[in-house]
N, C-alpha and C positions, 0 to 999 in steps of 0.2 A: 598260284605260286606257293612254294613251301616256306612256312614261317616257323622259326624256332627261337628259343631263348638265346641270349648272347653267347659269345664264344666260350666254350668250356663248361657250360652249365647243364648240358643235356647229354643223355646217354641212351643208346638203343635205337633200333629202326622201326620195328613194329610195336614191341612192348617198350615204350619210350618214357623215360623219366627226366624231369627237370627239377633240380633243387634250387632253393633260394633262401635268403636270410643270412644273418651274421651272428657271431658268437655273443656279442653284447648288444645286439639290436633288440627289437620287440619280440622277435621269434624267428624260427626257422621252419622250413617245410618242403613239400614236394608236390609236383603235379605228375600223375601217372596216367599216361594215355595208352590206348591199345589193349586195355584189359577186356577180355571177352565178356559179353553180357550174360546175365543169369547165373553167375557164380556166387555162392554164399561166402561172405567175408564179414566178420564182426570187428568192432572196435577193439574188443578184448584180444583177438588174435594179433592185431597190429601192436597193441600195447605190450603184450607179452614179449615181443621181440625188442621193443624199445626199452623195456625194463632191464633186459640183459645188457644193453649198451649204456644204460644210465650211469652218470657219475655218482660218487658217494656210496658205492656198494660195499666197500671194505677198506682196510688200512693200506692196501697195496695199489689203490687207484686214487684219482683226484678226489678231494673231499667236497668239491662243489656240490651243493645240495639242490638238485633239480628234479622235480617230479616227472618231467618229460611227458606230460599227459597229452595224448593225441586227440585232435579235433578233426573229424571228417567233415569237410566243407561241401563236398559235391561228389557225384558219381556213384553213390551208394544209397539205396532207399530200402528200409526195412531189412538191412543186412544182406542185400542182394545187389550185385554190380549192374549198372545200367548200360555199360558199353561206352559211356561218355567219360571225359577226364575226371579222375579222382583227385581231389585236392585235400591235403592233410597239413594241418598246422600244429606246431608245438611252440607254446609261448615260453620265452626265457623269464625266469623268476629270480635267479640268484646271481645277477651280474655284480661284479665289483670292479668297475672300470678304473678306480683309483689305484689298483694294484699295478697298473700298466703305465703310470705317469712318466717313469724314467725311459720307457721304450719309445716315447715320442722323440727323444733326443738320441739315444744310443741303440744300435742294432743288436738284437739277440743272436749270438753265434749259432750258425747252422739252422736258423729259423728262416721264414719267408719274408722277414721285414725288408731286407735290402733288395731282394729281387722284385718284390711288389712295388717298391719305390722306383726301381729302375724301369719297370714296365709301364706303370700308370702315372708316376710322378706324384702319387698320393696314396695313402693306405689307411685302413681302419686300425688304429693303434691298439685299442682295447680288445684283448682276447685274440688278436690276429685276424679278425674278420672272417673272410671266406677260407683262409688257410687253416682255421681252427678245426679240430676234429668234431666240433659241434655241428658242422655242415653235414656230417654223415648220418644225422638223425633222419633226414629225408630219404637217404639210401636204404636205411634199415627198415623204415616204414614201408617203402616200396617193395623191398625184399620180402616182407611178410606176405604181401599180395602175390608176388611171384612164387613164393614157396607154396601157397595154397593152390595156385593153378597147377604147378608141377605135381603136387600130391594128388590132386583130383585126377589128373590125366594119367599118370603111370605109377603113382605111389612113390615118387622120388623122396629120398631121405638125404638131407644135407647135414652132416655133423662135423663141426669144427672143434679144434682143441689146441691148446698150447703144446707144441712139439718140443720146443727147447727155449730155455731162458739162459742167456749167456752160454756157458759151457755145460749147463745142467740139462740133459736130454731126457725125454719121457722114455720109460721102459715098458715092455710087455704090452704093446698096442696091437690089437687085432682090428684091422679096418673093416672086416666083414661083420663084426659084432658090436663095436663100440657104439654107445648110445648117448643121446642127449642127456638122459638122466644121470649117467655116470660123470659126464663132463660138468653138469650143473651142480654136482654134489660138493664141489670145493671152490673156494674163492679164486683160485688160479685158473680155473677151467682147464685143468690138466686131465688127461685121459683116465687116471686112476689116483687113489689116495697116496700111494707111495711116491709117485712122481710129483704130486702136488706138494707134499711135505718138503721135499728137497728144493723145489722151485721157490716156494714161499720163503724159505730160509734164505735163499740167495737174494731175493728182492728186498727182504727186510735188512739184510746186511748192507746192501747198496743204498737203500732209502735212508738209513740212519746217518749216512755220511753226506747227505744233501746231493746225491748223485742219482743217475738213472741207468737203466739197463735195457737192452733189446733182446731179440730172439726170433723164433719162427713159429708161425701158426700153420697147422696142417688141416686140410679139409678133405673128407671123403664124401662122395656123392654116389648113392646106390639107386638102382632101378631107373637109370637113364636109358631111354630108348635108343637103339642104334639109328644113325642117320642124321644126327644134329651136327651142323657145321657145313661150310661150303668152301671149295677151292676158289681162288688161291689166296686172296687177301682176307677172306672172312673165315679162316680156319677157326675151329672152336677153341683150341688152346691159345690162339693169337688174341681172340676177343677176351678170353678169361685173363690172359696176362695183362692186357690193357686195363681191364676192369679192376683187377687187384692192385696193379701198380698206380692206379689213380687215387688210392687211399692215402691219407696222411701218414707220413713216416715209413711207408713201404720202400724197400730198397732192393728187393730181389724176388724172382718168381721161378719156380720149376714145377714140372709135372711128371708123374711116373718116376722113372729112374733118375730123371733130372741130370745134374752134373756128374753124379756118381756113375751114371751109365756110360760115360766116356772112358771109364777104366776097363770096360768089357769089350770083348770081340763081338762081331755080328752073331756068331753061332751062340755065344753065351747070352746075348741080349734079346734075341728074337723070341717073341711069344708064339709058340707053335699052336696050330689050330687042332681042335678035337671036337667030337660030337658028344653032347651031354645026354642025360637020361631022358630028356624030352625031345631028343632028335634035333636040337638046335646047334648051330655052329658057335663054338666058344673058343677062348684061348686058355691054354693050360697055366700060363703065368700072366702077370699084368704089369710088365715093365713099361709098357706104353702108357699106363695111367688112364686107360679107358678111351683113348683117342688115337686113331691111326689115320694118316693122310689128312689130318685136320677134321675128321668126322668121328663122332662117337661110335663105339663098337658094342655098346651094351654092358661092358664090364664097369666096375667101379672107377669113377674118376677120382684120382688122388693127386692133390696139388699142395704146394707149400709156398708161403709168402714170408719173406724176411722183413722184419721191422727194426729200424735203428733205435737206439736209446732216445728217450724224450729230449728234445733240444733245450728246453727251459729247465735249468737246474739251480739249486740253491748255493752254488759256489761262485766265488768271484772270478771273473774271466776278463781277458783283454778283448776289446772291441774298438769300434770307431763310432763317432757321432754321425748323424745324418748329413752334417755339413763338412765331414771329412777330417775330423780331429781325433787323435787317439783318446781312448776312454776306458773305463772299467765298468762292469755290470754284474750284479748278482740278481739272478732271476727271482721275481716275485710272482704272486698269484698262486692258483691251486692247479697243480699239474700232476699227471700220472708218473710215478717213479718207474713204472713199466706199463707200456700201452697194451701188452698182449692180452690180458683177460678181457678187456673191452673191445679189442680188435677182432676177437673170434666172431661175434655176431655181425661185424662189419664185413669181414671176408665172406661169410656165409651169404650175406645179402647180395654182394656183388656177383657171386657165383650164381645165385638164384636168378638175378636179373638177366645175366647172359643166357642161361639155359632157357628161361621163359621166352626171351626174344628169338632165340634160334628154334625153339619148338614151334612158335607161331609161323616163322618164315618157312620152316620145313613143311608144315601142314599145308600152307598156302601154295607152295610150289609142287609138292610131290604127292598130294592126296587128291588131286582133281581128276586125273585120268586113271581108269581102272588098271590094275596089274593082273595080267594073265597068270593064273596059278600054275599052268603047265610050264611057263618059261621063267617064272619068278625064282630067285635064288633061295637056297635053304635059309630059314630065319636065322639072323645073326643076333647073338646075345641071349640072355635068359628069357624064359617064358614070361609073358606079361603077368603082372601081379593081379590076382583075382579082386574083383570089386572096383576096378579102375575103368576110366573111359577107354583107355587103350585096350584093355582086356575085352570089354564089351564090343568094340569095333572089330576085333580079330575073330570074335565068335559068330559074327553075322555071315 
């Protein structure tokens, strides 16, 4: 019989993750199952991603001081995966549960307090429990493993950045060349310095009033092999949407042309096919965002996730108490005035988890029987990147 964690705590089918722990408990973590054996992965590679998600990085994120040091409990020996479940623990060090004493009585507007009470009849008051963004530590740790698998297989590059803060949008973004280094060079995780300066000024303006602000994270994924995704309910963009929309504070998802594509005609929107210099079938444009018919076509996957302003703010607001009486509440605790800089590695992680899961499912189904070269279709998407597992397989 199939056994999994309780409802809502696990994600994926072959590359499967289950997160556990709460914001103000002893710690949080993840169990990652389905990781192929014999893959090199170090604690430092996982820690690098967690450091990007960590609180206390700058004045525009929460000041909670957590080292978020990863402990690998199982599944990795001498920096090599064993093919068995990988357990990762991050201990909580800087909880201040007293900051949430009034929340036991009054609900925070637009937070999960009221709905958790309605569902379970009980909730973790301090830090929001499982509704806290601290839960995403497990996702980001698992995402680091997924990223390593994707890089080894086909040289996949996943680069996320803040696309817009409020009405301040990033300028001069080239999805073909944008790099992790350029994004990590500024505290906003904007694609370039000019955009970062304008966005930081906007966050500072809002932060100083005790308020918060939302926006959009964009992610580009390069070197994805064609063929990932399955009809009809397991379309790649459908799983990406679910993954990204499961993140705290996410409110919208679009891929490729997204909602703007609805303003075009079919003739204007269609990505025409061409043959590239390597003789491969490609698209001249990429309004599809790298996915057609729910299956990757080898072009860049480009997606965007909208995040609402942080719910807990330092302004007095009307609310009600748990027993149904009018009340007022001013948010306490340490919260992000803008979630976007720390949301970037979270979105990247969820994208990596979906792609790793679909890669393993694709290889399991479609790589067993040989493909007759005389009847095979012309290769779709760019030539495999040299030095990858995919490239080595194609050269045999």
